[in-house]
ROSEVEX-758526 format. One line per 8 residues: number of its first residue (from 0); their letters; for each residue x, z, y of C-alpha. Coordinates in nm, 2 decimals, padded with zeros to 4 digits. Each point is the difference from the previous one (the first is absolute). Last residue first. Layout:
# residues N
NUM	a	X Z Y  ...
This chain:
# residues 495
494	vatrptfv	05.96 -04.66 07.83  -00.21 -00.32 00.02  -00.34 00.07 -00.15  -00.12 -00.17 -00.31  -00.35 -00.14 00.02  -00.28 00.24 -00.13  -00.18 -00.09 -00.31  -00.35 00.14 -00.04
486	ydtlrpvv	-00.13 00.03 -00.36  -00.34 -00.07 -00.16  00.06 -00.37 00.03  00.31 00.05 -00.22  -00.21 00.09 -00.30  00.29 00.15 -00.20  00.06 -00.12 -00.35  00.05 00.29 -00.24
478	vqrrfari	-00.27 00.22 00.15  -00.35 -00.13 -00.05  00.03 -00.18 -00.34  00.25 00.27 -00.12  -00.25 00.28 00.07  -00.28 -00.19 -00.17  00.22 -00.05 -00.31  00.09 00.37 00.01
470	gdpwlasn	-00.36 00.11 -00.04  -00.23 00.15 00.26  -00.06 00.30 00.22  00.36 00.08 00.11  00.03 00.38 00.04  00.15 00.25 00.24  -00.20 -00.03 00.33  -00.32 00.12 -00.16
462	rgnrdlyw	-00.16 00.15 00.32  -00.11 00.36 00.01  00.17 00.07 00.34  00.27 00.21 -00.16  00.09 -00.28 -00.24  -00.18 -00.08 -00.32  00.20 -00.12 -00.30  00.13 00.36 -00.03
454	srcggrnw	-00.33 00.08 -00.17  -00.32 00.18 00.08  -00.25 -00.06 -00.28  -00.35 -00.14 -00.07  00.09 -00.35 -00.11  -00.11 -00.17 00.32  00.32 -00.12 00.17  00.24 -00.04 -00.29
446	vtpalrrd	-00.30 -00.09 -00.23  -00.04 -00.32 00.20  -00.30 -00.09 00.22  00.18 00.04 00.33  00.34 -00.13 -00.09  -00.09 -00.37 00.06  -00.16 00.08 00.33  00.30 00.20 00.11
438	iwsvyhtq	00.25 -00.27 -00.09  -00.21 -00.26 00.18  00.00 00.22 00.31  00.38 00.03 -00.02  00.04 -00.38 -00.02  -00.24 -00.07 00.29  00.18 00.25 00.22  00.34 -00.14 -00.09
430	aavtpeta	-00.11 -00.35 00.07  -00.16 00.09 00.34  00.30 00.21 00.11  00.23 -00.30 -00.06  00.28 00.04 -00.25  00.36 00.04 00.12  00.28 -00.24 00.07  00.33 00.01 00.19
422	gagratla	00.29 -00.21 00.13  -00.14 -00.35 -00.08  00.21 -00.31 -00.07  -00.30 -00.13 -00.20  00.19 -00.05 -00.32  00.19 00.32 00.04  -00.31 00.21 00.05  -00.18 -00.18 -00.28
414	lslalvhe	00.29 00.09 -00.24  -00.03 00.36 00.09  -00.38 -00.03 -00.06  00.05 -00.15 -00.34  00.26 00.27 -00.10  -00.24 00.28 00.11  -00.29 -00.14 -00.20  00.22 -00.05 -00.30
406	iqaeallv	00.09 00.37 00.01  -00.37 00.09 00.03  -00.08 -00.19 -00.32  00.29 00.18 -00.18  -00.13 00.34 00.13  -00.34 -00.07 -00.15  00.14 -00.07 -00.34  00.22 00.31 00.02
398	vsthgvgt	-00.32 00.20 00.05  -00.06 -00.03 -00.37  -00.36 00.00 -00.14  -00.34 00.17 -00.01  -00.03 00.26 00.27  00.18 -00.20 00.28  00.15 00.11 00.32  00.07 -00.27 00.26
390	npgllmff	-00.26 00.10 00.26  00.25 00.11 00.27  00.37 -00.03 -00.07  00.16 -00.13 -00.32  00.24 -00.20 00.20  -00.03 00.02 00.37  00.10 -00.27 00.25  00.10 -00.01 00.37
382	npfgavtt	00.10 -00.31 00.19  -00.23 00.10 00.28  -00.18 00.33 -00.01  -00.31 -00.04 00.23  -00.21 -00.14 -00.28  00.12 00.14 -00.34  00.15 -00.18 -00.30  -00.01 00.06 -00.38
374	smyaspsg	-00.33 00.12 -00.14  -00.12 -00.35 00.06  -00.05 00.11 00.36  00.07 00.37 00.02  -00.18 00.34 -00.02  00.09 00.37 -00.01  -00.29 00.23 00.08  00.12 00.33 00.16
366	qwlsslsv	-00.01 -00.12 00.36  00.14 -00.34 -00.09  00.14 -00.10 00.34  00.13 00.35 00.07  00.17 00.01 -00.34  00.15 -00.34 00.03  00.15 00.09 00.33  -00.08 -00.17 00.33
358	gergtilp	00.31 -00.04 00.22  -00.13 -00.30 00.20  00.04 -00.23 -00.30  00.09 00.17 -00.32  00.11 00.35 -00.08  00.11 00.13 -00.34  00.07 00.38 -00.02  -00.36 00.13 -00.02
350	alppdtpr	-00.06 -00.23 -00.31  00.32 00.09 -00.18  -00.16 00.30 -00.18  -00.28 -00.21 -00.16  -00.33 00.19 00.01  -00.22 -00.20 -00.23  00.24 00.01 -00.29  00.09 00.37 00.05
342	fgtglili	00.12 00.12 -00.35  -00.10 00.20 -00.31  -00.07 00.37 -00.05  00.19 00.07 -00.31  00.16 00.31 00.16  00.21 00.22 -00.24  00.01 00.37 00.04  00.25 00.21 -00.20
334	dapreegt	00.00 00.37 -00.11  -00.38 00.03 -00.01  -00.25 00.29 00.00  -00.37 -00.07 -00.01  -00.21 00.18 00.26  -00.38 00.03 -00.05  -00.20 00.05 00.32  -00.26 -00.26 -00.10
326	vtrignst	00.12 -00.22 00.29  00.32 -00.05 -00.19  00.33 00.19 00.04  00.33 -00.17 -00.08  00.33 00.15 -00.10  00.27 00.26 00.08  00.04 -00.03 00.38  -00.36 -00.10 00.03
318	vtaiadti	-00.16 -00.34 00.03  -00.35 00.02 00.14  -00.36 -00.07 -00.06  00.04 -00.27 -00.27  -00.33 -00.15 -00.12  -00.11 00.09 -00.35  00.07 -00.27 -00.26  00.28 00.16 -00.18
310	lsvnpaai	00.12 -00.16 -00.32  00.21 00.24 -00.20  00.30 -00.12 -00.22  00.19 00.22 -00.25  -00.25 -00.05 -00.28  00.01 -00.39 00.02  -00.32 -00.18 00.10  00.15 -00.12 00.32
302	apyyddsv	00.29 -00.15 -00.19  -00.23 -00.18 -00.24  -00.20 -00.14 00.29  00.31 -00.14 00.17  00.16 -00.16 -00.31  -00.14 -00.35 -00.03  -00.01 -00.08 00.37  -00.15 -00.24 00.25
294	lirkcgir	-00.15 00.09 00.33  -00.28 -00.16 00.20  00.05 00.04 00.37  -00.30 00.14 00.17  -00.34 -00.17 00.03  00.11 -00.19 -00.31  -00.23 00.18 -00.24  -00.31 00.13 00.17
286	ynptlrar	00.00 00.36 00.11  -00.05 00.34 -00.17  00.33 -00.01 -00.20  00.02 00.16 -00.35  00.30 00.23 -00.03  -00.21 00.32 00.07  -00.25 -00.11 -00.27  00.28 -00.06 -00.25
278	ldpnvvqs	00.14 00.35 00.06  -00.34 00.15 -00.06  -00.06 -00.22 -00.31  00.34 00.09 -00.17  00.09 -00.30 -00.22  00.20 -00.20 00.25  00.18 -00.31 -00.13  -00.28 -00.21 -00.16
270	rlhqraas	-00.26 00.11 00.25  00.22 -00.10 00.30  00.08 -00.35 -00.14  -00.37 -00.04 -00.07  -00.09 00.09 00.36  00.26 -00.26 00.12  -00.15 -00.27 -00.22  -00.35 00.08 00.12
262	evvrgadp	00.12 00.00 00.36  00.14 -00.35 -00.06  -00.34 -00.12 -00.12  -00.17 00.18 00.29  00.22 -00.20 00.24  -00.23 -00.29 -00.03  -00.24 00.18 00.23  00.28 00.02 00.26
254	hrfpfllv	00.03 -00.37 00.05  00.32 -00.06 00.21  00.19 00.27 -00.18  -00.14 -00.09 -00.34  00.10 -00.37 00.04  00.37 00.06 00.10  00.10 00.05 -00.36  -00.04 -00.38 -00.05
246	erlvflag	00.29 -00.05 00.24  00.20 00.23 -00.23  -00.06 -00.22 -00.30  00.10 -00.31 00.20  00.32 00.15 00.12  00.08 00.13 -00.34  -00.03 -00.35 -00.15  00.22 -00.14 00.28
238	rqlrqvip	00.27 00.26 -00.06  -00.01 -00.08 -00.37  00.04 -00.37 00.08  00.29 00.07 00.23  00.16 00.21 -00.28  -00.03 -00.29 -00.24  00.14 -00.24 00.27  00.32 00.20 00.01
230	frrylskr	00.09 -00.14 -00.35  00.34 00.15 -00.10  -00.03 00.32 00.20  -00.36 00.05 -00.07  00.05 -00.06 -00.38  00.29 00.25 00.00  -00.24 00.26 00.17  -00.26 -00.07 -00.27
222	wspvvrdw	00.26 00.04 -00.28  00.10 00.34 00.15  -00.35 00.14 -00.02  -00.18 00.10 00.32  -00.11 00.36 -00.06  -00.37 00.04 00.07  -00.22 00.18 00.25  -00.37 00.03 -00.09
214	rplvwpat	-00.08 00.17 00.33  -00.34 00.14 -00.09  -00.24 00.05 00.30  -00.03 00.29 00.23  -00.26 00.06 00.27  00.13 00.27 00.23  -00.15 00.35 00.04  -00.01 00.11 00.37
206	rqylhlqs	00.15 00.31 00.15  00.22 00.09 -00.30  00.25 00.29 00.00  00.22 -00.01 -00.31  00.14 00.33 -00.11  00.28 -00.04 -00.24  00.14 00.29 -00.21  00.32 00.05 -00.20
198	vqpqlkpv	00.14 -00.33 00.10  00.18 -00.26 -00.20  -00.27 -00.16 -00.22  -00.24 -00.04 00.29  00.25 -00.15 00.25  00.01 -00.35 -00.15  -00.38 -00.01 -00.04  -00.03 00.11 00.36
190	fqiasagt	00.24 -00.27 00.13  -00.22 -00.31 -00.06  -00.34 00.14 00.08  00.15 00.16 00.30  00.13 -00.32 00.15  -00.33 -00.20 -00.02  -00.21 00.28 00.14  -00.09 00.35 -00.12
182	givavrrg	00.12 00.21 00.29  00.16 00.34 00.05  00.24 00.10 -00.29  00.08 00.37 -00.06  00.29 00.08 -00.23  00.08 00.32 -00.19  00.35 -00.04 -00.14  00.13 -00.02 -00.35
174	aldvghdw	00.20 -00.31 00.07  -00.06 -00.14 00.35  00.36 00.00 00.12  00.01 -00.11 00.36  00.30 -00.23 00.08  -00.21 -00.31 -00.07  -00.20 00.07 00.32  -00.25 -00.28 00.01
166	rashfvpg	-00.06 -00.15 00.34  -00.29 -00.23 -00.09  -00.15 00.27 -00.21  -00.01 00.23 00.31  00.21 00.32 -00.01  -00.03 00.37 00.02  00.26 00.24 -00.16  -00.10 00.37 00.00
158	rfadlgpl	-00.08 00.24 00.28  -00.33 -00.16 00.12  -00.04 00.10 00.36  00.02 -00.36 00.14  -00.31 -00.10 -00.20  -00.19 00.30 00.15  -00.31 -00.19 00.11  -00.02 -00.35 -00.16
150	dplapesl	00.02 -00.32 00.19  00.11 -00.22 -00.29  00.31 -00.21 00.04  -00.05 -00.38 -00.02  00.33 -00.16 -00.11  00.12 -00.30 00.21  00.10 -00.32 -00.18  -00.31 -00.10 -00.18
142	pgsavvll	-00.13 -00.28 00.23  00.33 -00.19 00.01  00.29 00.00 00.25  00.00 -00.38 00.01  -00.02 -00.05 00.38  00.12 -00.35 00.08  00.13 -00.06 00.36  00.09 -00.35 00.13
134	qstwvqsp	00.22 -00.11 00.29  00.24 00.29 -00.06  00.18 00.29 00.17  00.17 00.30 -00.16  00.11 00.32 00.17  00.20 00.24 -00.20  00.08 00.36 -00.10  -00.33 00.20 00.03
126	tvvtwrqs	-00.20 -00.32 -00.07  -00.14 -00.24 00.26  -00.17 -00.33 -00.05  -00.02 -00.25 00.29  -00.23 -00.30 -00.06  00.06 -00.32 00.18  -00.18 -00.24 00.22  00.25 00.08 00.28
118	adswsagi	-00.26 00.04 00.28  -00.29 00.08 -00.23  00.19 00.30 -00.14  -00.12 00.16 -00.32  00.08 00.36 -00.10  00.11 00.19 -00.31  00.08 00.37 -00.01  00.14 00.28 -00.22
110	vnqglaih	00.10 -00.22 -00.30  00.20 00.19 -00.25  00.31 -00.20 -00.07  00.19 00.18 -00.28  00.07 -00.32 -00.18  00.05 -00.34 00.16  -00.09 -00.26 -00.26  00.11 -00.36 00.06
102	rgldhtav	00.34 00.03 -00.18  -00.18 00.14 -00.31  -00.24 -00.29 -00.01  00.22 -00.22 -00.22  -00.29 -00.15 -00.20  00.11 00.14 -00.34  00.11 00.34 00.15  -00.32 00.07 00.19
94	chelyaqi	-00.22 -00.13 -00.29  00.20 00.22 -00.24  -00.06 00.31 00.22  -00.37 -00.09 00.00  00.00 -00.02 -00.38  00.20 00.32 -00.03  -00.27 00.18 00.20  -00.27 -00.15 -00.22
86	epqraysh	00.19 00.12 -00.31  00.05 00.35 00.14  -00.37 00.02 00.09  -00.14 -00.09 -00.34  -00.14 -00.35 -00.07  -00.34 -00.05 -00.16  00.02 -00.26 -00.28  00.31 00.18 -00.10
78	swdpnpaf	00.38 -00.08 -00.02  -00.01 -00.27 00.28  00.29 -00.24 -00.08  -00.14 -00.34 00.09  00.01 00.07 00.38  -00.14 -00.27 00.22  00.13 -00.05 00.36  -00.21 -00.27 00.17
70	sfsylasq	-00.33 00.14 -00.14  00.11 00.34 00.12  -00.08 00.30 -00.22  -00.30 00.21 -00.07  -00.18 -00.28 -00.18  00.22 -00.01 -00.31  00.05 00.38 00.03  -00.36 00.07 -00.07
62	vdcacgpy	-00.18 00.20 00.28  -00.02 00.38 00.01  00.37 00.03 00.07  00.20 00.30 -00.13  00.11 00.35 00.11  00.01 00.23 -00.31  00.22 00.26 00.16  00.02 -00.04 00.38
54	sndrwtgg	00.23 -00.27 00.14  -00.23 -00.12 00.28  00.24 -00.06 00.29  00.19 -00.29 -00.15  -00.31 -00.17 -00.14  -00.18 00.05 00.33  00.28 -00.19 00.19  00.27 -00.14 -00.23
46	aadareli	00.31 -00.03 00.22  00.25 00.28 00.04  00.11 00.26 00.26  -00.34 00.02 00.16  -00.12 -00.13 00.34  00.03 -00.36 -00.10  00.04 -00.28 00.26  00.01 -00.34 -00.16
38	vfddigsq	00.20 -00.25 00.20  -00.05 -00.37 00.05  00.19 -00.33 00.08  00.04 -00.14 -00.35  -00.29 -00.25 00.00  00.04 -00.28 -00.25  -00.35 00.03 -00.15  00.12 00.18 -00.31
30	rlriamgi	00.18 00.25 00.23  -00.32 00.06 00.19  -00.20 00.03 -00.33  00.24 00.26 -00.13  -00.02 00.20 00.33  -00.38 00.00 -00.01  00.00 00.12 -00.36  00.24 00.28 00.08
22	gsfgagii	-00.22 00.11 00.29  -00.31 -00.02 -00.22  00.14 00.21 -00.29  00.19 00.26 00.21  00.28 -00.06 00.25  -00.20 00.09 00.31  -00.01 -00.14 00.35  00.09 -00.37 00.01
14	ifrrtqsa	00.17 -00.14 00.31  00.01 -00.38 00.02  00.20 -00.23 00.23  00.27 00.26 00.03  00.17 00.18 00.29  00.21 00.31 00.01  -00.02 00.24 00.29  00.28 00.20 00.14
6	evnsatm	00.03 00.35 -00.14  -00.25 00.28 00.08  -00.10 00.24 00.27  -00.08 -00.26 00.26  -00.26 -00.16 -00.23  -00.21 00.32 00.04  -00.05 00.30 -00.23
């Protein structure tokens, strides 16, 4: 669809794509900075991003609530140390209401193209119903927004309900049914324990065993919530303590030999919850802890050990109309098929649709390996910013902390544009190349790169384009205050 098929364009200073955590955070900081000329384009019918989409049973955060929230929008009323999905979604909706963001959010605006013009020094963003233009474009669609569907023969032939965990079909009654689950990642270990008591039989297809640590979730007592409301500094101190603790947890990732201590804790957790030696052996990973995402759960192993659950480690040969056949030739019947197969963080769906100078798209520039200067800006894409883009994943703490640093980077550059009377800015090729090379060198010795597994951290070229290699303090030191000498500022054109 072209601009001629839609309504007349609307112009803003900022366009933000995505009303999830980072997009809402960007909007809050814009308003706090006195900037009201922006719009958030959201493809769905409500804000919330991944916490709107992932509504599967048991969905919760793997990072403590005190850290998995904005520093500039604290919530004293978390009910658990690890918040559940409905509570996180309610928190984001509260942020939208409290900061009067509703009037800035355009729902049902699925971006089908975004292009930069040197002549006008503006971005043009097209949706099926509207053309939008802006001086600055912020992509905040998130790394876990697009479900990864497995390439399995016969998947379309299955006669029962089939759905991905991120698109949970709450209209399907699971009670007393035979359910097949493909995948044992972060989502599956949360919803499998909720399904196990309901279903007659659950077949769990595991390609790679995950490392699992205890969750140790706790209910937050009412007196503590009252204390947080009355004395906000107490909650800030708790957040600071959790921040320091989780920064320490980075050490085993950067020094794989130190991970043996964490592996011992995970093995003990497995031994204490799974008695059967054969099942325990199949649940024991064959790679270093941290190479793939470490999972936390207190009820996953007991669910797997339940009589109505079978763990299948044979590779899937094909999906049939009535179930799944493995390479051994055995076919196991199923009434419902649930895909817990993760997302596409290194293959962002918007990349082919965003074109910078001379019509070059992000996907053609990246060639399968996303990269950016300070994980935020891209040479050849003026006035363009990404939140939680390349190399912003973390294995030890909250990604919200990284998003906040990037948001400050965007604000600072927008102020620099105004102060210099410039029309556009972008990083130099040399600065971006140096930064990406530094990232690659820092990642090379980590367990993420040499832990003996194939994870979603690695893109199709084998490069780790998903993770940040250091602590949050290091990220903030580099990102919060832009190094303006690494940017080119182009004078404003007369239009």
